[in-house]
C-alpha positions, 0 to 999 in steps of 0.5 A: 689894320694899316692901308697904305697910302702911296709909296714911301719916300724910302721907295721914292728915292729906291726908285729914283736910284735904280732910274740914275743907275740904270741910265748910267749903266746904260751910258756907261755901255755906249761909251763902251761899245763907240770906244771899241767902234773906233778902235776897230776902225783906226785898227782897220785903216791905221794897224796896230795902235799906239798906247797913247792913241788907246789912252785918249780913247779910254779916257774919252767921256764924251759920246759926241766925241767918239761919235765925230771922231769915228766919222773922221777915220774915212778921211784921216790921212794919219793917225795923228789928226784924230781929234779927241 
């Protein structure tokens, strides 16, 4: 008869991997949401967006940059002034 004293190394590794996966998934979800909000805000203000702008938004992986860009939308005179 064996008794388990605690989690095995494999159990701990699995748990750590799951947590990292959840964090990555959450971050990807936040990025997707901020990109969508920024795109919609820019489209409301300037109409259809050029492909280059859409690509810049999609290639931005920093949440703070996306947040800052979203706050800029109301004060932008022209789309070229967007900082990403």
